[in-house]
Steps between C-alpha positions, in 0.01 A plus 500: 500500500232627266225415748693672776536807282128505437435483874720803569371703205139445606574645845523865399756706690522873424764675708247750635250247640612351836215247514581371152870485586426286806299258288783485249760446773294211634499340154877546459561370854297189430688433177835555667413275793393224262821520302755568775331314786530811714261781588631851440549772754245777448655845514223762496628854464262792472215256436687341207570125526844370405607135526840352586625147504837430664587147390743301711694601808817636343590862432311669219699477177248512215199731476218420258285806446157576357179694560132406499342844452390618156384821332161348408197612707252253642248417230755479221430129459160596359663669202829305492408147608751221544547312175743266329497491122765395249757458775447848646354566845329830570359670805564799729850485643588170334834627366571766763559293693285210611661262251833589660366407844374166373823399332708631794316279748505200267873554445568486873295182528699344213847558644520207745365225269681628192836577656510294817578799716307678770392860480654614825574872501240603242255780571189577295349845535169586332399862545164673461578855389767482229276661242461816710863550594555234772433761767435251781720218370822674398661451839399134501655449156824677587536320833433163340759564229785614721759227540350278230716356227231562241159657455296334227195694382218316321360800315398425142777439250598758242447437129593148387563396861789738564610555859500849647842602627459877506202717595465873517457664835175683561418806708180702515473862605225754554571864413258722694443863414347755736354812337238750603134492402321796343188559291594426137279781369512772764852485644719246319801724554471446875547126465807280458404242242615158623402348164731731307779428749439129455525538122850643541593212732370238256736632233791509743434146624470362146853622425658288773501169313809368325421267208866410454517375859160331479352741753139606462334778700132514410241751620179299541197607705424874518235679706434869557227727628161462662258682268494634145479867606771500766875551467638163618641514851652151486629254243675164499713300261595132526840407362618152400879447500676189367875448466749217469749619765493644848712788376231603254226460760692731732564756224129528425410511868738791554366683195138460605573628849681798348191622311404858582179698430473707183221728617543756776299392800471133402614226735647164396543171683637171366397186687596143423295182496591136456827408334696198386878508461638388163588138445824602337697308239700231678247462783445135412852402604516250215174325585388529136800291392416240763139492380625453145711204607205348686275546197754334271534210740124451496485516121312829511573806285762720664318827581637837398552779753346845457456837666143622552341826605240382750578446866442204731589396852824376346608865502493485880693175529765629262500829688620330821778325310349155451568343158162507329356325197155609382256388233511132596123469463284381213504615140212719394418868481239772521567577867235742635322499162200335337733254325667367815587136434729209582648246261390175664783285367752730671383418854671164550834589332529824695423318825767244410750779432427665834517168686834422339638842584395464864655152518833620359511795738425271794774259398746788471404613845558152635843490342 
């Protein structure tokens, strides 16, 4: 497993580089074919390669989900080379989430010999744009999840190996202001300052969060103007929204679309970008308890269950009503950061846990 992880890490795969993504998909496809005995179906959407294995001839009942794209640009290996020292593996994308792909594929390969059952009805979907909002893969994920008994997501585990049973929803917005340009020295009074209007909107947007409900509404990127001696004619604000329930997501959406200009003559438009629905409490349908029972039966520590703020494609599977359990990947940390790492000794136990969970779900289906 460690050698397989090194192979995937050393094929760099930033979400924004189609050529790199194709090389990465080829490496993942080769690993999956070796371990499952079956070549994947290539699903290229908008130039982005996604891979799907449909194992067996029966109806799809279990979806195993991961992604091969990373946030690390090509060339990152020069400054963050693959290494293993003191039981810790490091390298771009090792934790988020190439270790998860490795243990997912090894888990599938382990089910028949370990449990004496086939893997009929299992789908594996590996996407290539999760890190940038799953723009081309969202439909694939949702379609694959519909009708499944369970969606199991091999994203990295939370602290101490905890499983992720609740994730905040995410929505991004762009607030655009239209003003009127004028010379800042000669005729500033003839302008409508889009930057000043945007300042008012920043304050209004920042008030929309609700800490008690766990809702955050964060003004992030701001731009205004075209030159230092001109009243800005245009300005933009990016807004990041995260909430634990659909109700809160809708409340903020309504509030943002109800914003009105402060300055006479200013125009205001609120556009939305990518979004992920919340993986609300209870979305696992009890899968965390089943995973705990499997872990105990294997003599492994029973993992805790936690809520986390970041999103994953598990938000989409939960959003279509499929019981979803996330964080089944390796232990480690530092996702997207210089300290990204994987605890090597966690690879085999987490693969065993996932294999056992798949086997139990298949046996339940058969019964």
